[in-house]
TORLUMGU-373763 format. One record per residue (C-alpha): residue in one letter; x, y, z. Coordinates in steps of 0.1 Angstrom, whole numbers, padded with zeros to 4 digits, always signed. Example, Ala and Ser with C-alpha at 12.3 -4.5 7.8 and 13.67 -1.06 7.14 Angstrom:
2
A+0123-0045+0078;S+0137-0011+0071;
This chain:
110
X+0000+0000+0000;X+0012+0035-0008;X+0020+0060+0019;X+0002+0093+0020;X+0035+0110+0010;X+0038+0087-0021;X+0003+0094-0032;X+0008+0131-0026;X+0038+0131-0050;X+0018+0112-0076;X-0012+0135-0073;X+0009+0165-0078;X+0028+0150-0107;X-0005+0142-0124;X-0017+0178-0118;X+0015+0191-0134;X+0012+0167-0163;X-0023+0179-0170;X-0013+0216-0170;X-0027+0228-0137;X+0007+0243-0127;X+0017+0257-0161;X+0013+0291-0144;X+0016+0298-0106;X-0017+0294-0089;X-0029+0318-0061;X-0031+0301-0027;X-0065+0316-0019;X-0079+0303-0051;X-0067+0268-0043;X-0083+0270-0009;X-0116+0281-0025;X-0114+0252-0048;X-0112+0229-0018;X-0143+0246-0005;X-0161+0240-0037;X-0155+0203-0036;X-0169+0202-0001;X-0199+0221-0013;X-0204+0196-0041;X-0203+0168-0014;X-0230+0187+0005;X-0251+0190-0026;X-0249+0153-0033;X-0263+0147+0002;X-0290+0174-0003;X-0300+0157-0035;X-0308+0125-0015;X-0277+0105-0023;X-0265+0081+0004;X-0234+0093+0021;X-0214+0062+0009;X-0229+0060-0026;X-0207+0064-0056;X-0222+0064-0091;X-0212+0071-0126;X-0223+0105-0140;X-0219+0121-0174;X-0190+0107-0194;X-0184+0080-0168;X-0172+0105-0141;X-0174+0092-0106;X-0200+0111-0086;X-0213+0111-0050;X-0202+0122-0016;X-0172+0098-0015;X-0160+0111-0049;X-0163+0147-0038;X-0145+0141-0005;X-0117+0123-0025;X-0115+0155-0047;X-0109+0176-0016;X-0081+0153-0004;X-0066+0152-0039;X-0066+0190-0041;X-0050+0192-0006;X-0023+0167-0016;X-0015+0186-0047;X-0012+0219-0027;X+0010+0202-0001;X+0034+0188-0026;X+0036+0221-0044;X+0044+0240-0012;X+0067+0215+0003;X+0044+0203+0031;X+0047+0167+0042;X+0010+0159+0047;X+0015+0125+0062;X+0039+0139+0088;X+0017+0168+0098;X-0014+0145+0100;X+0005+0122+0123;X+0017+0152+0145;X-0018+0167+0147;X-0034+0134+0155;X-0009+0128+0184;X-0017+0163+0197;X-0054+0158+0193;X-0053+0126+0214;X-0039+0147+0243;X-0068+0172+0242;X-0096+0172+0267;X-0131+0159+0260;X-0149+0183+0236;X-0121+0208+0242;X-0129+0244+0237;X-0164+0243+0251;X-0180+0249+0217;X-0214+0234+0208;X-0201+0220+0175;
């Protein structure tokens, strides 16, 4: 099985190969594109799709909440590789920190 880091490299190489980095991309735009993928996941749910349902859309494109969530992760992996962020390492660090936090830390409702 591939590591997150290996997949991050492959995802970025594919984005470069398909022309998405022919010109420098603005970081805020990249973040907004992540938001748009999350919004697409929400719309799939609002349209009555099961949360674990994947289906083929137009031209055989994978659709559904799982596919849209995968798109978010793919965009994040691409960004991380471009900006020299080891996503696997920081996920592991954050996970370890989060394990040390108190129950429902911060006192917020959600």
